[in-house]
N, C-alpha and C positions, 0 to 999 in steps of 0.2 A: 831080580827084576823079571817082570813076565813079557815075554815078546809076544806080540800079535801075530797071529797065524795068517792074517788076511794084508795083503800088500795095500798101501796107500792107492795105488791106481785102482785096484779093486773096489776100495772104499769109495772111492770119487765115482766110478762108474754105476755102483748099487744107488748112492745117493742122486746122481742123475736121473736114473731110470725110475726111482721112486717120485721124483719131482715131475718127471714127463708123464708119469702114469698114476697121477694121484688118486684118482677115482677107483682104477684098478687095484691098486695096492689097499685102499681105506676098504674094499668091499672084501677082499682076501682076509684081511685083518679081522673083519666083523664075524666073517664066517667062521673063522678059526674059533674066535672066541664063544660064537654060538655052539659049536660043537664041543668044546671045552666044559662049558657050563652043562650042556646035556649029559655028557659022559661022565662027568666028575661029582657034579654038586646037585643035579636035580632032583627034585622029591618025586613021587608019584602026582601028588596034587599040582606041582609046577608043571610037569608033564602035560596035564589035562589042560591046564591053562594055555600052555603054548600049542596045543591042538587046536584050540578054539581060535587062537590068533592066526594059524596058519589058514585054517579054513575060510577065516573072514578074508584074507589076504589072497585065498585062492578067487574067491569070489569077485573080488576087485579086479583082477586081471583078466 
């Protein structure tokens, strides 16, 4: 049988934090996914497309 290394109290604390800080954890998750996509799966064509999106977003801000 596999034992969990994380205690039940820590699991509850983590869940409570995620519920309390939903937007922050959502943003962190999206940022992580974007970095993974860029660093592992992106082609040169994809990077150029992303650059145009970034430039457009910068103009919005």
